[in-house]
N, C-alpha and C positions, 0 to 999 in steps of 0.2 A: 447499494450500487456492489454489483459482481466482481470479482478479478479482473474479469475479461476486457470491462467496463476501466475499472480504476486503470487498469495497464498503458491507458489512451491519456491522461496526465501525469507523462514521465519528465515533464518540466522541458521538452525538449522544440525549439522551433516557437519559441512564444507561446505553448501552453503551459498551462496549470501545473506546477508539480502538489501531486497531492502521495500522500505514503496512508497506512493503514497500521493500526497495533493496536493489538485486542479487543476487535472491531469496529473503532473507531477509526473514521478517514479525517484524515487533519491536511492542511493549506498550508503547505510550506515556501510557497511560489515568492514572497516577500523576504526569506531569509538568506541573506549572501553566503552562506554557508552550503547551499542548496543549489547553487549559480548551474544551470542548463538542467537540473533533474540529478544534480551527481551530490554527495555529500562526502567531500574527504576521497573520493576514490576509494569508499567503503561501502556504500548506500547509494542505492535511486531509486527516483521516482519513480512511482506508479506500480509500486508493490507491497505486499502484506510484510511488514518488518517489525513482528512479535515476537520471532524468535531472534532474529540477528540483534535485537536489543538487549535481551540475555545475555550478551557478552560486550554491549557497548562500553567506553569507558564512561559516560554520564549516564544520568539515572532517567527513566523513564519520563519524569516528571518535566523533563527541557521538549520533549517534542509535546507533552498537553499543553503547552503554553501557545499553541497554533491552536487559530480557528477550527474548529472542526465543522464539517461541510458535511458527513454525512455517517452512516452505517454499511460494513464488509456484507454484503449478502454469504449467508454460510450456503457452500457450497452439496448440492442436493446428493444425498448417496447416490454411486451407480447403479443403472438399472441390472438385476437379474437378467439373466439369458433363458428364455425357456428352449427346452429340448425338446423336439418332437419333431414329425413329421412334416408338420403345416405350421 
């Protein structure tokens, strides 16, 4: 799943709430702590939380308890611009 696809799973308006951590995508929809895709006003569903979890008050294993529903695709490297007349 790409980051753009993941963003659609924001937990709002009845949509599922997914978060990515270290390349895995977890379904946090069933958690009362992720109501409407918001986790205590600090984190939002639909994104990659890998960096954010480094400063979270709990360990990554808390997230790892949720079902894995996919993997996060790596972003392709930016295309190099070709310079020339044609």
